[in-house]
C-alpha positions in Angstrom: -0.1 -12.7 -2.6 -2.9 -12.3 -5.1 -3.0 -10.0 -8.1 -4.9 -7.1 -6.2 -2.3 -7.1 -3.5 0.6 -7.1 -6.1 -1.2 -4.2 -7.7 -1.5 -2.3 -4.4 2.2 -3.1 -3.6 3.2 -1.6 -7.0 1.2 1.5 -6.5 2.7 2.0 -3.0 6.2 1.5 -4.4 5.5 4.0 -7.2 4.2 6.5 -4.8 7.4 6.2 -2.8 9.5 6.6 -6.0 7.5 9.7 -6.9 8.0 11.0 -3.4 4.2 11.1 -2.8 4.9 8.9 0.2 7.9 10.2 2.2 9.9 8.9 5.0 8.3 9.3 8.5 4.9 10.0 6.8 2.0 8.5 8.7 0.3 6.0 6.4 -3.4 5.5 7.1 -4.9 2.4 5.5 -8.1 4.1 4.9 -6.5 7.0 3.1 -4.2 4.7 1.0 -7.2 2.6 0.0 -9.2 5.7 -1.0 -6.4 7.1 -3.2 -5.8 3.7 -4.8 -9.5 2.9 -5.3 -9.4 -0.3 -3.2 -10.9 -1.4 0.1 -8.9 -0.7 3.4 -8.9 -4.5 3.9 -7.0 -5.0 0.8 -4.4 -2.5 1.8 -4.1 -4.2 5.2 -3.6 -7.7 3.7 -0.9 -6.3 1.3 0.9 -4.6 4.3 0.6 -7.7 6.4 2.1 -9.9 3.8 5.0 -7.5 3.1 5.8 -7.2 6.9 5.9 -11.0 7.2 8.2 -11.3 4.0 10.3 -8.2 4.5 
């Protein structure tokens, strides 16, 4: 995982801790990317890596 993906991972984790992302909430890559100021492709790569290594 590169530094951008690590940063996205940390932002998603923080959003979960702060309850901005809640259980059963539909997560749309485009919306996450917009809120984190990154490309949707970066969010997709981060999610893909985490699913493979969960």
